[in-house]
C-alpha positions, 0 to 999 in steps of 0.5 A: 188604859195605859198606867205607865205614865199615870204617876208622871201625869199627876205629878206634872199637874201638882207641880203647878200648885203653890200649896205643895212643896216637893215630891213627898207631898205630891205623892201623899196627895195622890195616895189619899185620892187613890185610896178613896177611889179604890175604896169606892170600887170595893164598896160597889162589890160589897153592896152587890153581895150584901143587901144590908151593907152600910158604908161608914162614909156619909153618903155625900162624902162617898167618891161616887157622889162628889169626885166623879165628873159626869161632864155636865158642869155640875162637878165640884171644882175651884174654891167650892171643891177646896172648901168641900175637901178641907172643911167637910171631907177631911174633918169628917173622915178623921173623926169617924166613930169606931168601936170594937164591933167596927169591921177592919174594912171600915176602920181603915177609912179613919186610920187612912186620914188621921195622919194625912192632909190636903196640900193643894190650894188650887181647886181647879188643879185638884179637880184635874188630879181627881179626874185623872185618877177617876179614869182608872177602872178598878173593876177591870182586872188589868187595872186592878193588878196594875195598881202594883205598878202604880204603888211601886212607882209611887214608892220609887218616887218617894225614894228620890224625894229623899223621904228617909226610912222608906225602903222598897224591897225588889219584887224579885227578892220578896218572890224568892223568899216566899218561894223558899218559905212555901206558905200554905193556905191556912197558915198565918203570915205576918210582916211587922214593918210591912211598908206598902205590903210587898212581902204580903202580896208575894205571899198572897199570889202563892196562896191564891193558886191554892184556893179551890172553894168558897171556904178556901177564899175565906181562909185566904182573905184572913191569912195576912197581918201587917204593921206599918209605922209610917202613914203613907206606906200604911195607906198604900198597903191597905189600898193594895190589900183591898185590891188583892181581895182582902176585904178586911185587911189586918193592917195596923198603923203603929210601931211593932216595937212598942209592945213588951215582947214578954206579953205576947201570947200564943194567939199573937204568934204566926206560922210565917214571918217575912220581913225587911226591917228598917236599918240604922234607926234608933228607938227611944229608951222607952221602946228598949224597955220592951225587951230583956236587958241582954237584947236591948240594942240601939239598932232597929233591925236587931229589935225586930229580930227579937220581936220575931223570935217572940212571935213565931209559932212552934214549927213556924218559918221566917225569912228576914233581910238583914245588913252585913253588920248583923252578921259580923257584929259582936257587941253584947246585944248582937251576940245575945240575939244571935245566941238566942236565935241559934239555941232556940231556933233552927237557923238553917240557911244564910244567903249572902246577896250581891251588892247594889240589890237595893240600888239606888236606895241604899248601898248597904250589902244585905243577907237573907236569914232563913230559920224555923222554930223547930229545934236548936241550930245544929248546923247552918248553911251559907251560900254566896249569890254572885252578881249575874254575868254581864252585871257590874251593878244593879240599878233602877234600869237594870234591877235584880230579877227572880231569874238571878236567884236561880243558882241559889234555888238549884243549890237549895234543893241539892246542897253541897259545899262549893269552893271557887279559887280558894274562896268558899261560895257555899259551906255549912258550919256547926253550931260549935264552930259558930259559937267559937267565932263568938257568933260572927257569922260573916262567912262565905262572903264576897272575895276581891270586892272592889272598894265601894264609896258609900254615901256619907250616912251609910259609910258612918253607919258601917264604921260604927258597926265595925267599931262596935264589933272591934270594941267588943272583941277588944273588951273580951280579950282584955277581960281574958288577959286580966283574969289570967293575970289576976288584975282587978282594975276596980280594986286598983281604982 
């Protein structure tokens, strides 16, 4: 079947339901129904290969026994359907008993429903929604792999619904980062703010090509690990992993910043970490206590950088997307994080991405940092990826494509310094040179940028980052002057 208009069809039906207020609730509604449909399709496979398989979902609550409409007039609808969903389905799935022996593919059923709700109040419309979703045949290869299209459409709709904090990373960006990292079958791969699983699915597509035997398939199915704080993207990610034949997806619903980084042991570390952490967030003071004093930042992305440094295996590799503020920031925490990064890890490459890569979700300019846990940084290459010919901006209708990274891919394999019209496009800097800049690594930036009018929230965030950086520079200069003059303001006061 064609899935191009699936999300639109569902949204059109739900717009007539008085119980749903806005696109965010419409999307949450369709996601839990999609999950149950996908889970039932997977259970059919598990039952086929395992005669002793027993579902954690009570028999009458399994999709096949209540949701499927056989067109015989017996399907639940109207008030009977609403009563079933509200009084039986949700309460039961929210309270499923689990213990340390419960496999992950069953734990996710309870986790999926703990923070979700049925918003619809019209049982006839709910039946229509269920029937549309039941048209999808996830046993068919095309439909299974088209799920990527469904969840990306859902996430884009979520963005336009103004649900803050959700951040869609274009597939071109995740694929580029994975290709440069080159994950190998047998390596463990993690994303500590995994959203709907974009990085994980990009990595799995590379690993899948390396599978040759049944044992390889087992290794493949245990390769990935993700943590997601928000209920909706978590549910999308878990569903997406099931459709990529990760039968026991290690996807955790939680906050990766809530664990003390000092407590991580070797078995908490990973070979490959791929991330696009949330920007601009502020964590509770209790969360900041989980980090050494020097690394306690008010910026969420900074804290994730520290988590990565504590959870990357020896010789492990990382690629992470960070905003410009991380590069030019010289406040105490950012300097401490960058100093730790470069003295304990090998920050070998920074790719400066063009503006509007994440349009229309955010206008903040971003960068990809590549580093590994092999040795301290001796030198770092910076490369500016310019806007492709014929583009002024990326947009929803003209998104970034993998082919736009081709200049960076060619340069990656044969690195050389490039200067165009007096501006550095690619250049390497030694650790000493960066240290002298107080770890301001805003290098090989974009020349002659037109002044861009940002949305108020992002404009304020940019000003705050620049102010913090300038204040840190001023404090440092004043401290040097007072030392030279022998002035002690504390004594004077």
